[in-house]
C-alpha positions, 0 to 999 in steps of 0.5 A, a space after each residue: 500500500 502506498 503512503 499518500 500525503 493528503 493535503 487539506 485546504 487551508 483556510 483562506 485567512 491563514 493563507 493570506 496571513 502566511 503570504 503577508 508574513 515574509 518570515 513565515 517561510 510559506 510565502 511562495 506556497 501561499 501565493 500559489 494556493 491563493 492564485 489557484 483558489 482566487 476565482 472561487 472565493 467571495 468578493 470580501 476575500 478577493 479584496 483582501 488578497 488584492 490589497 495584500 498583493 498590491 501592498 507587497 509590491 509597493 513595500 519590497 523587503 
């Protein structure tokens, strides 16, 4: 029997939090997951994501 590593969907709030926190070590993984799920999210979550993405572009660290 093969050992499969099943990944559950993380809450979008957690993904945004990981993306914003540059020291979390999960920025690129969170960004990919957010981009993949973006079109299926509510407007309020999409707005948070857009603001987080824009903020990260204007404040390079």
